[in-house]
C-alpha positions as CSV (number, residue, x, y, z in Angstrom):
1,M,-35.4,95.0,23.3
2,K,-36.1,91.5,22.1
3,T,-33.6,88.8,22.4
4,L,-32.7,86.3,19.7
5,S,-30.7,83.0,19.7
6,I,-29.4,81.2,16.7
7,I,-29.2,77.5,17.4
8,I,-26.7,75.7,15.2
9,P,-25.9,71.9,15.6
10,C,-22.4,71.0,14.2
11,Y,-20.8,67.7,13.4
12,N,-17.5,67.7,11.4
13,E,-18.0,71.1,9.9
14,E,-14.4,72.4,10.0
15,F,-14.6,73.6,6.4
16,V,-17.7,75.7,6.8
17,I,-17.8,76.9,10.4
18,N,-15.7,80.0,10.0
19,S,-17.7,81.2,7.0
20,C,-20.9,80.4,8.9
21,Y,-19.9,82.4,11.9
22,T,-18.6,85.4,9.8
23,R,-21.7,85.7,7.7
24,L,-24.0,85.2,10.7
25,A,-22.1,87.7,12.9
26,S,-22.3,90.3,10.1
27,I,-26.1,89.8,9.9
28,L,-26.6,90.0,13.6
29,D,-24.5,93.2,13.9
30,N,-27.0,95.0,11.7
31,L,-30.1,93.9,13.5
32,K,-31.8,96.8,15.2
33,K,-33.5,96.6,18.6
34,I,-32.6,92.9,19.0
35,K,-29.9,91.5,21.3
36,S,-28.6,88.3,19.8
37,Q,-26.5,85.3,20.7
38,I,-25.3,82.2,18.8
39,I,-25.5,78.7,20.3
40,F,-23.2,76.2,18.7
41,I,-23.7,72.6,19.7
42,N,-20.6,70.5,18.9
43,D,-22.1,67.0,18.4
44,G,-19.0,65.0,19.1
45,S,-17.1,66.1,16.0
46,T,-13.9,64.1,15.2
47,D,-12.2,66.9,13.1
48,N,-11.2,70.4,14.2
49,T,-14.7,71.7,14.6
50,C,-14.5,71.8,18.4
51,M,-11.2,73.7,18.3
52,I,-12.4,76.3,15.8
53,L,-15.7,76.8,17.7
54,A,-13.8,77.2,21.0
55,S,-11.6,79.9,19.5
56,I,-14.7,81.7,18.1
57,A,-16.5,81.5,21.5
58,L,-13.4,82.9,23.4
59,S,-13.2,85.9,21.0
60,D,-17.0,86.7,20.9
61,S,-19.0,86.8,24.1
62,R,-22.2,86.4,22.1
63,V,-21.2,82.9,21.2
64,T,-22.1,79.9,23.5
65,L,-20.5,76.6,22.7
66,I,-22.0,73.4,24.0
67,N,-19.7,70.4,23.7
68,F,-21.2,66.9,23.8
69,S,-19.3,64.0,25.3
70,R,-19.8,62.1,22.0
71,N,-22.0,62.1,18.9
72,F,-25.6,61.9,20.0
73,G,-27.2,62.9,16.7
74,H,-28.6,66.0,15.0
75,Q,-32.0,66.0,16.7
76,A,-30.3,65.7,20.2
77,A,-28.1,68.6,19.3
78,V,-31.0,70.8,18.3
79,T,-32.8,69.8,21.5
80,A,-29.9,70.8,23.6
81,G,-29.8,74.2,21.9
82,I,-33.5,74.8,22.6
83,H,-33.0,73.6,26.2
84,H,-30.3,76.2,26.7
85,C,-32.1,79.0,25.0
86,Q,-33.4,81.8,27.2
87,S,-34.4,84.2,24.4
88,D,-37.7,85.6,23.2
89,L,-37.0,84.2,19.7
90,A,-34.8,81.4,18.4
91,I,-33.8,80.4,14.9
92,I,-32.7,76.8,14.2
93,M,-30.4,76.4,11.2
94,D,-27.5,74.1,10.0
95,A,-23.9,75.2,9.7
96,D,-23.5,74.2,6.1
97,L,-25.0,77.5,4.8
98,Q,-27.5,75.8,2.6
99,D,-30.0,77.8,4.7
100,P,-28.6,81.3,4.1
101,P,-28.1,83.5,7.2
102,E,-29.0,86.5,5.1
103,L,-32.7,85.5,5.3
104,I,-32.8,86.1,9.1
105,P,-34.0,89.7,8.9
106,D,-36.8,88.7,6.5
107,I,-37.8,85.8,8.8
108,L,-37.9,88.2,11.8
109,K,-40.0,90.6,9.7
110,C,-42.4,87.8,8.8
111,Q,-42.8,86.8,12.4
112,E,-43.5,90.4,13.5
113,Q,-46.0,91.1,10.7
114,E,-47.9,87.8,11.3
115,S,-47.5,87.8,15.1
116,A,-46.5,84.1,14.6
117,N,-45.2,81.7,17.1
118,V,-43.5,79.7,14.4
119,V,-42.1,80.7,11.0
120,Y,-41.1,77.5,9.2
121,C,-39.0,77.8,6.1
122,V,-40.3,76.0,3.0
123,R,-37.8,75.1,0.3
124,K,-38.9,76.2,-3.2
125,S,-35.8,74.5,-4.6
126,R,-33.0,72.3,-3.3
127,L,-29.8,73.2,-5.2
128,G,-26.8,70.8,-5.1
129,E,-28.8,67.7,-4.1
130,S,-29.3,64.6,-6.2
131,K,-32.6,63.9,-8.0
132,F,-33.1,60.8,-5.7
133,K,-32.7,62.9,-2.5
134,R,-35.1,65.6,-3.8
135,W,-37.6,63.0,-4.9
136,S,-37.4,60.9,-1.7
137,S,-37.7,64.0,0.6
138,K,-40.7,65.2,-1.3
139,K,-42.4,61.8,-1.1
140,F,-41.5,61.4,2.6
141,Y,-43.4,64.5,3.8
142,R,-46.5,63.5,1.8
143,I,-46.5,59.9,3.1
144,L,-45.9,61.2,6.6
145,N,-48.9,63.5,6.3
146,K,-51.1,60.7,5.1
147,F,-50.1,58.4,8.0
148,S,-50.1,60.9,10.8
149,D,-52.9,62.6,12.7
150,T,-50.8,65.7,12.9
151,K,-50.4,67.6,9.6
152,F,-46.8,68.7,8.9
153,P,-45.8,71.5,6.5
154,L,-44.5,70.1,3.2
155,D,-40.9,70.6,2.1
156,A,-39.8,72.2,5.4
157,G,-36.8,71.2,7.4
158,D,-35.5,72.3,10.8
159,F,-34.7,75.8,9.5
160,R,-37.3,77.8,11.3
161,L,-38.0,80.5,13.9
162,I,-39.7,79.7,17.2
163,D,-40.8,82.0,20.0
164,S,-40.6,81.7,23.8
165,R,-44.0,80.1,24.0
166,I,-42.9,77.2,21.7
167,I,-39.6,76.9,23.5
168,Q,-41.5,76.7,26.8
169,E,-43.8,73.9,25.6
170,F,-41.0,72.1,23.8
171,N,-39.0,71.9,27.0
172,R,-41.9,69.9,28.6
173,F,-41.4,67.0,26.3
174,K,-39.7,64.0,28.0
175,E,-39.2,61.6,25.0
176,R,-35.7,61.0,23.9
177,G,-35.7,60.1,20.2
178,K,-37.2,63.4,19.2
179,Y,-38.3,64.4,15.7
180,V,-38.0,68.1,16.4
181,R,-39.7,69.6,13.4
182,G,-42.6,67.2,14.0
183,L,-43.0,68.1,17.7
184,I,-42.9,71.8,16.9
185,S,-45.8,71.3,14.4
186,W,-47.6,69.2,16.9
187,V,-47.5,72.0,19.5
188,G,-49.8,74.1,17.4
189,F,-50.3,77.9,17.9
190,K,-49.8,80.2,14.9
191,Q,-47.4,78.8,12.4
192,V,-46.8,80.5,9.1
193,P,-44.6,79.6,6.0
194,F,-41.6,81.5,4.7
195,Y,-40.6,80.4,1.1
196,Y,-36.9,80.5,0.0
197,E,-34.4,79.0,-2.4
198,R,-32.2,76.5,-0.6
199,G,-28.5,76.9,-1.7
200,V,-25.7,74.4,-2.2
201,R,-23.6,73.2,0.7
202,W,-20.7,75.6,1.3
203,G,-18.1,73.0,1.9
204,G,-17.3,69.5,3.3
205,E,-19.7,66.6,2.9
206,S,-23.2,65.9,4.0
207,N,-23.7,64.3,7.4
208,Y,-26.9,62.7,6.3
209,P,-26.1,59.6,4.1
210,L,-28.9,57.4,2.8
211,K,-28.9,55.1,5.8
212,K,-29.4,58.0,8.2
213,M,-32.2,59.4,6.0
214,F,-34.1,56.2,6.2
215,S,-33.5,55.9,9.9
216,F,-34.7,59.5,10.4
217,A,-37.8,58.8,8.3
218,S,-38.8,55.7,10.1
219,T,-38.4,57.5,13.5
220,A,-40.7,60.3,12.3
221,L,-43.3,57.8,11.0
222,V,-43.6,55.6,14.1
223,Y,-43.4,58.5,16.6
224,F,-46.4,60.3,15.0
225,S,-48.6,57.5,13.7
226,K,-50.1,54.2,14.8
227,K,-51.2,53.4,11.2
228,P,-48.3,51.0,10.6
229,L,-49.7,48.9,13.3
230,Q,-53.1,49.2,11.8
231,I,-51.8,48.2,8.4
232,A,-50.0,45.2,9.9
233,M,-53.2,44.1,11.6
234,G,-55.1,44.6,8.3
235,L,-52.5,42.4,6.5
236,G,-53.0,39.8,9.2
237,F,-56.8,39.7,8.7
238,F,-56.2,39.6,4.9
239,T,-53.9,36.6,5.1
240,V,-56.3,34.8,7.4
241,F,-59.1,35.2,4.9
242,I,-56.9,34.0,2.1
243,G,-55.9,31.1,4.2
244,I,-59.5,30.2,5.0
245,G,-60.4,30.6,1.3
246,M,-57.5,28.3,0.1
247,A,-58.4,25.7,2.8
248,L,-62.1,25.6,1.7
249,W,-61.1,25.5,-2.0
250,Y,-58.9,22.5,-1.5
251,I,-61.3,20.7,0.9
252,F,-64.3,21.0,-1.4
253,G,-62.1,20.4,-4.4
254,K,-61.0,17.1,-2.9
255,I,-64.6,16.2,-2.0
256,F,-66.2,17.1,-5.4
257,G,-63.2,16.3,-7.5
258,Y,-62.6,19.6,-9.3
259,T,-59.0,19.9,-8.0
260,E,-56.1,17.6,-7.0
261,A,-54.7,19.1,-3.8
262,E,-51.6,16.9,-3.8
263,T,-50.3,18.4,-7.0
264,G,-50.3,22.0,-5.8
265,W,-46.5,22.5,-5.1
266,T,-46.5,25.9,-6.6
267,S,-49.5,27.2,-4.7
268,I,-48.0,25.8,-1.4
269,M,-44.7,27.6,-2.0
270,I,-46.5,30.9,-2.9
271,G,-48.6,30.5,0.2
272,I,-45.6,29.9,2.5
273,I,-43.7,32.8,1.0
274,F,-46.6,35.2,1.2
275,F,-47.7,34.3,4.8
276,G,-44.1,34.2,5.9
277,G,-43.5,37.7,4.5
278,V,-46.6,39.1,6.1
279,Q,-45.5,37.7,9.5
280,L,-42.0,39.1,9.2
281,L,-43.4,42.5,8.2
282,T,-45.8,42.5,11.1
283,I,-43.1,41.4,13.6
284,G,-40.8,44.1,12.2
285,V,-43.4,46.9,12.7
286,L,-44.1,45.7,16.2
287,G,-40.4,45.6,16.8
288,Q,-40.0,49.3,15.9
289,Y,-42.6,50.3,18.4
290,I,-41.2,48.0,21.1
291,G,-37.7,49.3,20.4
292,I,-38.9,52.9,21.0
293,L,-40.6,51.8,24.3
294,F,-37.4,50.0,25.3
295,E,-35.4,53.2,24.8
296,E,-37.9,55.4,26.6
297,V,-38.3,53.3,29.7
298,K,-34.6,53.2,30.4
299,E,-34.8,57.0,30.9
300,R,-31.3,57.7,29.9
301,P,-30.4,61.3,29.2
302,E,-30.9,62.3,25.5
303,Y,-27.4,63.8,25.5
304,I,-24.4,64.4,27.8
305,I,-22.6,67.7,27.9
306,E,-18.8,67.7,28.4
307,D,-18.4,71.4,28.9
308,I,-20.0,74.8,28.0
309,I,-18.1,77.9,27.0
310,N,-19.8,81.3,27.6
311,K,-22.7,79.8,29.4
312,K,-25.5,82.3,29.7
C-alpha cells in the first residue's frame, strides 16, 4: 500500500480551513490502496487558524499539525512540510481551495500512468484574480525562463505531486530562502504537466499582496540566475564607452571648434542622471546577491517549530 501526504501551509485561514479539511478528508476516504495523512503547517497565524487546526488534529489521527513560533513565510512552511513527510508521495497545495482537492485522484492517476517523479499542475485559467495579477504572473514565468539556466514550467505554482525520490533530494538542500517550485524543477527526473482550471478563493483574503509578489519574484530571479550581474556589468561597459565617446567629442570639438563645451548644461545633466542611475542600479543588483550571502552565512534555521500535534 502506497502512502500519501498532503502538505498545506496555512496563514490566517480561519474562514476556509474547515471547508478545506472537510473536502480533503472526503476525497482521501475514497482513495483505494493508499494510506494518507494531512500535514498542516500553521505559519504563525494571528487569527483562530491554530485553534481550529488543533481541534481537527485532535479529532483525526491522520492530521499532523506543525505550529511555527512566528510567521516565517509560505516557502518556509512548505519546506517544513516536506521535511516532515515520510510518505511515498506528497501533494503540496494551499488551504484557500483555489486548487481543488477533488483533482487529487486524477493527479495520482497521472503520476501512476506516467511513472512520474513530479506532476506539476498548470493553470489553464485563474478565476477570481485581477487582470494585473494574471498578466504579471504570466510575464514573470517567461522572464524567469529567459534569465535562468534552469527551465521552469510556465503557469505552474506550488500545487504539485512529488515522490519520495524528490523529497529525498529536496531535503539535501541547505539554503534558507528557498524558491520551492524552482528547486523541484532544478532537481530534474521525470516531470509531467497536469492541466486544470484554477478556481476562486473560497473565503478570506489573499496572503500575497503586491509587495510580497515582487519580493517573491526577485528572490526567484537572483537564486536561479547570474544574468542580472551580467546585465549590470554590461551597463557598466556601455556607460564607459559613452563616457569615452562624450569626452573625445568635447575635446576634439574644443580643438577644432565645432562645439562649445562650456555651453552644454543639458548634456552634463543628462550624463550625470544617466551614469548615476546606472551606478545605483548596479549597486542594487550587487546588494541583492550580497544580501542573500549575508542571510546564508549566518546559518540561522529556516523556521522554528513551537509544537507538533500527532507527530508521525
